[in-house]
N, C-alpha and C positions, 0 to 999 in steps of 0.2 A: 455444609451448604451455604453459599453466599447469595446475596441479592446483588445482581450485576446490572448496571444501567449501561445500555449500548447505544451510542450515537452512530447512526448509520445501520441500524438493525435490518433494514430492508435492502441495503446496498450490496455490492458485489462481495466485498470481504466480510462486512458485518453480518450478512445473512448466514454465511458458513460458520463464523464465530458463534453466532447464536445457536446454531445446530449443535456445535460441539459443547457449548456451555450447558445446554439442556441435557445432553447425553451424559455429562459429568455430574448431573444432579443439582445444578444451580438454578435459582429462580432468576428470570431475565425480565427486565423492563426495557422497552424500546422507545426511542423518541419517535413520535408520530406527528408529522406536520399536517397531514390531511386525514380525512375520515377513511379514505381508501387505504392509506398506510395503516391506520389503526385496525381496520378489518383484517388486513393481511397479517398483522402481528397476532391478533387474537386467533386466527386460523392456525398459526404455528405455535400456539400455547405461550405466547409472549404477552406480558401486560403492557398495553400502550400508555405512553405518557404524552399528553398533548403539549406540543411546544415547537420551537423553531430556533435554530442557531442564531437567527437575527434578533431573538429576544433572549439575551443571556440569562435572565432571571429564571426562565422556564427550564433551562438545562441545569442551572445551579441547584434548583430545588430538588430535582430528581437525583442528582449526584449526592447531595447531602443526605437523602433518605436511603441511599444504597451503601453496600459494603465496598463496592468497586465500580469504577466507571471506565469504559473503553470507548475512546474517541476514534471511530474507524471510518468516518466520512467527513467531507469538508464542505464548507459553504461557498459563497460566490467569490470570496476574496480572502487573502490572508488577514485583513482587518476584521472580517466577520469571525473567522476562526479564533483570532487572538482575543477578541472581546468575550467569546464563549469560554475559552479555556481559562482566561483570567478570572471570570466569574466562578468557574468551578473550583479553581485553586483557592480563591478567597473563601468559598463555602466549606472547603475541606481543611482549611488551615488548622493545624494542631490535632487533627483527628487520627492521623496515621492510617487513613484510608488509601486505597489503591486508585491510581489514575494512570491509565495506559494511553498514550497519545501516538497516533499513526502519522509518521513523517514519510520520508521516501528517499531512495537512492539518488534521485536527480540532484540532491544537494551536493553530490560529488561530480556533477557534470563538468567535462573538460572541453566541450564544444570542439571536438577533434575532427569533425567533418569526415568521419569514417576511417580515420587513421588509428592504429593500435596504441595501447599504452601498457606499460608494465606496472603501473601504480595500482596497488590493491589496499583497500582501507579496512583495518579492523575497527573495533568500537572506540579505540582511544587514539587513532592516528590523527594528528593535527591536519587541518585542511582549510582551504579558502574557497568558498563557493563562488560561482560566477555571479555577477550582479543580479541576474534574473532569479537566483535562488537565495539571495542574501537574507531576505525576510524569513524564509523558512529556517535557515540556520540560526538566526537570532531567536526565533520562537523555540526551537529545540533547546537552546541553552537556557532560556528562561524557565521552561518546564522542568528540565533536569534540576535546576537550582531550587525548585520548590521542596526538595528533600529537606532543606534547611528550615522550612516553614512547617514541618511536621506532616508532609504529604508524601506518600510512597509513590512518587511519580516516576514513570518509565517511558522511554521513547522507543517505539518500534519503527525500524527503518528498512522496510522491504525494498527489493529491487523490482524487477519485472515479475508481477504476479500473474499466473496463468492457470488455466483449467476451468472445468465446468462451463465451457463455452463463453467465458468472460475475460476481462482484463481491461486495463486502460489502453494499452498499446495495440494488442493483437487484433481485435475486431476492426480497428481502423485500418490497419495494414491489409487485412483480408479484403475489406470493402474497397479500398483503393485498387488492389490488384484485380478484383473481380470487375470493377467498372472500367478500368483502363486497359485491361488485358495484359498488364505487365506488373510483376511483383518487384517493388523497388527497394534498393538500399542506397546509401549515400557514399559517394566517393569509392574507395576500395572496399568499404563494408567490413573492415577488419576490427572495428571497435566492438567491444564486448560489454554485455550487461549481465550482472548476476541475476539469477531468477529463482523463484520458489513457487511450488504448486500450492494452490489456494487452500486445500485441505491441510497440508503440512503447516502452512502459516497459521491457520486457525487453531490447530493443535497447540502451537507454541503460545498463542494468547492465553489459552486455558492454563498451560504450565506456569506462566508468569504469575498467576494468582496464587499459586502454591508456595512460591519462593520469590518474593518481590523485594529485592534490594533497591532501596530508593535512589533516585538520581541516575539510574542505569540506562545506557543505550544498548539496544539489541539489534544485531544484524541477522535476520533469518535468511540464510544462504543455503541453497541446495546445489545449484550448478551454474554454468554460464554458457553463453553462445555468442558467436559473432552475428552481427546484423546481416551479413551476407548469407550465412547459413539459415537464419530465420527467413529471409526473403526467398531463398531457394526452396525451403520446405513448404512455404505457402504456395510458391509457384508450382511445385510438383502436385500438391493437393488440388490445385485448380486447373492444372494442365496448361499453364501459361509460362512464358519465360521469366527469369529474374534478371534484372539489369540495373546498372548504376545510373544515378543522375547526380548532378552537381548539388552542392549545398544551396545554391541560389534557387535552383528549380524546386528543391524540397521546401524551402522557406515559402516560396510563392504558393505551393500547393497545400502545405500543412500548417503554415504559420511558424513564427520564429521559435517558440518554446518547444513545440513538439519535434520540429526538425533538428534544432540545435542542441537542446538539453536532453532529448530522448533518443531519437533514432540516429543522430549523428555522433553521440557522445559515448565515451567509456564511463561506465558506472560499475566498478568492480569492487567487491567487498568480500571479507571473510568474517564468519560469525563465531568467534572464539567462545563468547559467553553462552550463546544459544546451545551449542553442543556440549561443552564441558560442564557448565553450571546447571543447565536444565535437563541434561540427558535427553536431548532432542535429536532424533534421527529422521530426516525426511525420507519418505518412502514413495512419494508420488511419481508418476511417469515423467520421463525426460521431456523438456519443452519441445524439441524437434519432433519426437515421436507423437506427442499430443497434437501438434499442428497437422501432421500428415494422417494420423490414424485414430486420433482420440476425439474429444468433444467438439473440436472445431470443424469436423467434417460436416456438421449441420449448417455451417455458414458458407459452404462451397457452391451453393446454387442460388 
């Protein structure tokens, strides 16, 4: 049994990771920024640790006292996250303790405006991020390099995470389709995102703690779908049409990063290490099925 400190323990991914850690017999400590968060953690049998990403000392102290740290949520900016993970890495230097940092597939964004791409990235494929993601790429490199400092640091780089009525992208797309009466994709909508069901992703976080090669990047990949198909599934579930709009229209409605780096981009990955090294086999429902028949049905009215 390990003591695992989870940053983002009440968040979308982190809450499911906590559930899986507890089921595996680990003791979990969760970062609690507010008294409400602390009460929620206690209700779920998690020990709250008062602190905030904007006060790096508070996260470093909990990391130092734990066997492993999982960073599954992010602050207001890359600068906030960077100060926090640097404090953690300093606290863990020479300890050979585990540090799992959650990055994301947007690092591979190609800003294709809905056009397809044959480029698929494994964990070692060289890449150049768009300027909007350059800070994230540098942070990933810095964390992976902490292996040389005696920290078992790993980078988890999920694509579109879905399931349990949550996600970064999906609720926003559903909300837009419901309010506008049209489910939108960008351009031809032939761009693809790798995706993973949130329970499968959380299972992999737990597996990482059993076999943690330092300095490793992990791609948790289950399937992929075009954004046109995603929009069509949302449209069918709502009973509204799915239609294209231009990248300019999408940027106006959604902002540059969400339109260009997410809904308009290709983010295609393959997870060689996650499947071969960790014996990880995703079993969750397909994204398109989940949109039409699964947990997101509760968002349809």
